[in-house]
Every structure is written in C-alpha cells, then in structure tokens.
N, C-alpha and C positions, 0 to 999 in steps of 0.2 A: 241491722236486722231487717229482713224483708220477707215478703210473701210472693210465691210464684203461682201464677194462675195459668192453667192449660185448658184450651178449648179445642178438643179434637172433633172436627166436623166431617161431613161427607165429602168435601172437596178442598178442605184446608185444615191446617192446625195453627191456631192463633195462640199467642202466649204473651204474658206481661209480667214484669217484676215491679212490685209495689213496696213502699215503705210500710213496715209493720206498725209504726206509730200512727201515721196519718192516712195510709192508703194512697199517698201521692205516687203517681206513676213514675218509675225510674227508667223503664225500658219497655218498648213494645215490639212485637215481632210477629211474623206470619210465614208459614210455609204453604204455598198454594199450588195445587195441581188441577185447577178448574178446567183447564184445557183437556184434561183426560190423560195426559202424558206424564206418568209418574217418573219417567226417566229424566224429565226436564222440569222438576219442581222448582219453584222460585222461592228463595229465602230472602226476606227483608228484615233487618234488625234496626230499630230506631232508638238509640240511647237518648235519654234526656240531655246528657252532656256528651258530645262526641259525634263523629260522622256516621251517617247512615251506611250500613253494610248490606250489599246485595250479592247474591251468588246463586248458582244453579247446580243442582245435583240430583241423583236418583233417590227416591224414597219408596222402596218396594213395599213397605208396610208402615203402619202408624207407629209401631215401636221404634223404628229407625227415625221417623220424623220427630217423635217426642224426645228421643235421645239427642238428636241434632239441636233441637230447640233448647234443651237444658244446657248443653255445652256452649251454645251460642250466647245464652244468658250469662253463664259464668265467665266466658272469655271476654265478652263486651264489658262486663263490670270490672273485670280484672285490668283490662287495658285502660279503662277510663279512670280508675281510682287506685290502681296498684294494690288492690286488696280484693280478694274474692268475697262476694256477699255471703252473709250467714242467713240461710233460708230457714225461717222458723216453721213454715208450713207450706204445703202445696195444695192448691184448690183445683178441682177438676169439674168442668161442666159435664154433667151426665144428662142425657135427654129424658130417659124414662125411669121413673122411680116406682111406677105402679101405685097400688093402694097401700103398700107396706112402707115405702120410703117417701113420706110426705113433707119432710123438711131436711135441711142440710145435716149431714152426719159425718162423724169421723169414720174413715174407712178401715174396716177389719175384714176378716175372712167371711163373716156372715153377710156383710154388706156387699162384698164382691160377688158372693154366690147369688144374691138376689138380683144384682145388676146383670149377671150372666144369664139367670133364668128368664129375665125380661128381654133378652137379646132378640128373640123372635118377633117382639113387638116393635123394636127399633133396630133393625139389622144393619143400617148404615151408620148407627151412632153408638149404641151401647157396647158392641165389641171393640170399636176404636177407643172408647173411653177406658175400657179394661186394659187394652194394650198400653195406653198412656200411663195408667196407674202403675202397671208393672215396670215400665221404663223408668218412671220417677223413683220407684222403690229401689231399683238397681243403682241408679245414678246418685241418689240421695238417701242412702240407707239410714233408717231410724228417724227420718223426718216425718212428722204427722201429715197425713193426706186426708183431705175433706172432699166429699162428694156434694155438689150443689146441683139440684135437679130443676130442669125446665118445667116439669109438671107441678112443682110446688106452688107456682103462681096461680094455678087453676084449682087448687085444693078446695076452695070455697065456692065454686060454681054452683048455682042453684040446680036442683034436680031437673027442672024443665029444660035446662041448657046441657046437662051432661048425660041424660038418659037418651037411648035410642028407641025408636018405636018397634021393638022386637019383643018376644016373650019376656015378661018381667023377671022370670027366674034366671034368665041369662045374666042379668045384673046381680041378682041376689046370690046365685050359686057360682057363677063363673067370673064375676067382676067385669062384665062387658059394659063399658061406659066411655064417655068422652073424657079424655085427659087434658088435652091442650099441650102445645109445644112452643118452643122459642120463648118460653115464659120469662127467662132471665132478660132477654132483649126487650120484650114488650114492657116489662116492669121498668127497666131503665129508661126507655123512650118516653113512657108516660110521665115519669118524674122530671125528665129533662124538658119535655114540652111545657109543663107547668112552670118550670124555672125560666125558660126562654120567654114565656108570655107574662111573667110576673104575676101569675094567678095561683090561687089555692087549688091544688090537685083535687081536693074533695069537691070542688064546684064544677069540674070540667067533664064533658062528654068527649072521649077521645077514641079515635080509631087508629090503631098502629098496624102498619103493613111491613112485616119482616120479609124481604124478598132477596133471596140469595140462592145457594144451592138447594136449600129447603125454603119453603114459603108458607106463611100463614098470616092471617089478619085477625085482630082481636078488638072487640068493643069493651072499653073500660069506662066505668062510671064511678066517680068519686075515688079513683085509684084502685078499684076492684074490678076484675074481669067479669063480664056478665054473659059473654058469648064469644065463640072463636070458630074459625073455619076448620081447625084441626079436629082429629077424632080419637079413636081408640089407639091408633098408631100414627106415626108421622107420615104415613102413606096417604092419608085422607086430606080433603080440603082442596086448596089451589093446586093446579098442575105445577110441577117443579122442574129442576134440571133434568133428572132422570126418573122421577117418580110421577105416577099418573095423576095423583089427586083423586078426588071422589068420582067414581064412575058407577054405572048401573051394575049392581051385584049379579044381575042375570047374565051379564057377559061372562063372568067366571063360571057360572053353572053351565052355560052353553059350551064353553071351551073344554070343561071337564067332560061333559057328556058326549060331544061330537068329536073332539080331538084327543081325548084321553089325557089331557095335560095334568101333570102331577102338581102337588102343592109347591114343590121346589121350583118347577118350571114356571109356574104362575108368579111366584114370589120374585124370581129373578127377572122376569119380563117387566113386572109392574114397578120394581124398585130400581132396576139398573138400565132399562132400555125403553122407558116411556117418557112422558113429559115433553119438555122442549127438545130433547135428543130424539125421542121417538117420532115426533111430528116433523121436525126440521130435517132429520137425517144428516145434519151438519155438526152439531155440537150441543152439549148441555149448557154452554156458556152463552147467555143472552147477547153479550158484546159481539161474539163471533157470528151469531145469528143475525144481528142487526147489519153487520157488514155484508153478509151473504144476501140478505133481503135487498139491500141497496144496490147490489150487483145483478138483481133480477131473479134470484132464486125464489120460486113461488112457494115451495114448502117452508122455507125460512120465514117468508112474509106471513104465511098461514100460522106458523108457530107463534110468532110475535103477536099477531092479532088475537089468537085464541087466548094467549096468556093475559094480554091487556083486558080483554072482555071479562075474563074470570076475576081479575083484580077489581075491575069497576063494579061488577055485579056483587061482589062480596062487600065492597064499601057501601053500596046501596042497602043491602040486607042488614048490615050491622048498624047503619044509621037509623034504620027503621026500628031496630031493637032498642036503640038509645033514645028514640024520639027526637032525633036531631043530632048535629055534630058541631062541636066547638073547635076541635083540632083533628086534622088528618095528618099523620106522620108516616114518612117513608124512611126505611132504614135497610142496612146490610148491602151487599155488593150491588145488586140491581137497584134497590131503592135509593141508594146514595149516589150512584154513578150514571144511571140511564135516564137522561132528561126525556128521551123519546117515550119510554115506558110511563114515566110519571104523567106526561102530557096526554098520552092515550088513555091512561086509567082515569084521569079527571075529566075527560071529554064528555060532555052531556050532563055533568053533575051540577051545573050552575043552578038548577031549580032547587037543589038542596042547600044552596049557599056556599058551595065549593067552587071558587073562581080562581083559576090558576093564571098567573102572569107569565106569558111566554118568555119574555126577556129575563126575568128573574130566574125562571126555571132553567133556561139555557146556560146561564153562567153560575148556577148555584154550586156552592161548596159547603159541606156540612160544617157547622150547624146553620141553617138558613131558613128564612120564611119566603116562600115562593108564591104566595097568594097575592092577588091584587089588593090595592089599598082599601077598596070598598067591600072586600069579601067578608061575609059574616063569619065564615069559618077560616081559620088560619091553616095553611098547608106548610108543613115543616119537613125539611130534609135533615135527618139527625144521624150522626155517626154513633152507632151503637157501641156500648162499652160493656160487653158481657164479661170480659176479663176483670174489669174493675168490680163488678157485682160479685163475681166469684171470689176475688181477693177479700172483699169485705166479709163475706160469709165464712171464708176459711179462717180469717183472723178471729171472728167471733166464736166459731165452734172450737178452734184449737185453743183459744184463750180460755174459754169456759172449761175445757178439759184440763188445762194446766192448773186452774184454780181448784178444781175438784181434787187433783192429786196433791 
C-alpha cells in the first residue's frame, strides 16, 4: 500500500512514491524542463531498490508529464518487485488556496472549481496542478486525491505581516492580502534545520530561502512564519526564473497609459519574460546564466548580481524582523546547487553573525552546514522534501476520510 505525491511546478514535475504505513520513500522522480525546451524534458526515476532510470522526451503539457510520471512509478515498482503498487491516495501540491482553502482537503468538484478560480493569482502553478489532478484521475480512477496548499503554512501570519498599505476595504471586501508561497518547502526546511542542529524548533529563529524556478524567503520564529517575501500572488517578492518579483506598481500604470498594454499582455510579460530570463536574455536557469557570465556575457553577470543582491537584502530584512538569526537555510534547485549564489548572498552579512566557509560551501552536498566553525548563525544547505510533506498530508486526510466512512 502506498501514497503517490505529485508536485507540478513552473519548470518541473516532481513525484514520489511512499509507504502508506510509514511514509518511507520508495521512489523519487522528476521531469525537468528548466532549460525551457519542452521537447527535451529530462526524466529521472530513482527507486529505493533498483537502478536509476534516465530518459529524454517531449512534454507538451503538464497532463502528459503527470501521466508519464505515474506510468514511470508503476513501471519502476513493477520491475523492482514484480507487483504493481496499490496506491491508496494521490497527494498534489497546489500553490494557491486563497482564503477558502486554508488546509489540506480531499479533492472534489467544488475544490477543483476553487483552485481553477484562483488560477489568475497563480497562473504558472494552479492550472498545472489541475492538469495533474485530471491526469491522476484518468490513470488511477477511484483513487482519492488530496490537495496540499503552499498557502496553508502562512494562514496564521499576523495582520501587520499580511496586510498591504492600500485602502482597508480592499482587504475586507476583495480579500487583498499577503498569502505566502513555497510554504510546504519552508515548513519542511525549518523542521529539518532544527533536526540537523539537534535543537528545539520552538527555540530557533530561522530564515529559509527557497530558490528555484520560483523564489521566496521566509522568517520563521518558533516554527511559525512571521514574515515572507511573497505576496498576494507568487509574482511578488524576489526576482525569479521568468517572474519579475516586486516592482514599482507605477511601472504598470505607465505601460497601460502610454503603451496601451492590456492585462493579458502585462501578465504574460511579468510572468513569462521577466526575472532572470528578462535581464540575462540567456535563460531562466541560473546554471546557464553562470556559464554565460563566466564567458563574459555582461547581461548574464548583471542578472546574477541583481538576483544575489535581492536574496541578500531579503535575508537582512527578515533577520531584522526576527531580531537576529540562528539558522539560514538554502534549498531547491538554486539554493542546493549554486555555491556561487550562496556565497554572493552571504557576502557582507558577517556583521549579523552569518559567516560562510568558502571551502565547505564549494563542496557542499545537501544536507550540509557551510558556516565557519565560529559562526554564531549556522548556514545550512537542505534538500527540500515537498513530496514527503505532501504524502504525509495525503495519508492523514485520506485516512480521516476512510474512518468517517
């Protein structure tokens, strides 16, 4: 008996198969098109027992990617055990649950309708999640599906952290507020940081930096988020792969007034052609930007420097909110793999007690401590486990539903 977790993101689809009894990982996999070429998506499947499987194929849409992932799970399990797994439930990471969906829920038509209605607020994530939900329903008919929301982690943000300085009735009547994203990842990394340090999570001041296709940083005190760089939508905060992050709203007013740009044109530009891609002109993938910068591409160097400055500034602001920092954690594709970005982001933060060891940083593989021995704050590189968190929630919600029946 097993739980399947699916994490449909903006530049990849990650998945995992877990024991329904213990949530022990049985298989991990990912379909990645961070390079921007969907015709050459990379599939990697890592069974707990058995050889790693790698292949390349086109994924024109998320539905195809999700179907391939499910069949890869079933095929790998079958070849390893001579028996197809019985999947008890499928858990889906969903980015935006709005004010209506504030906890993990069993997916029905009403829940799907709400996720779809919120698609305008998370256009790179909620629609892919819906495609993955439908693909799983087709491939595994009758299997309960559970939605696990990034926004749930931020449900208890204090008003001073979630309100924007706009007319108050926008919040009261329209629900305009800060939600926060990558919550599943931030929650896992905070818990894992406490575990690695052998400390009580309730006693720690933690800053987690989730840096991948989407990026955000969060201040966590006693295991509870108190501030985040994210906003009303995943578009705000740090610059990202193709998203602009926070910018002067007057820019949009100017473009509408002088250029006559429509809502759709602005949304497309800000979500798909901004961020690292927009500045570098090379790629949305920081790894490719680093290569181009090393070869003398000035715009690639500029994109890297802008991104590092924003991450560093966010760390400083969040540390001020916390009144200091005990742990700084980096995670996801960039956070886990770019030693150069981690070094640049920590540069100049020694006055805050954040002292990075260059040698430890250069050779780091998650999970690792890359701070100097005398650093008051520990700097951790953590491999995020969103699929594990999704599987745990899917098991809990689906199990509760079975007990009710």
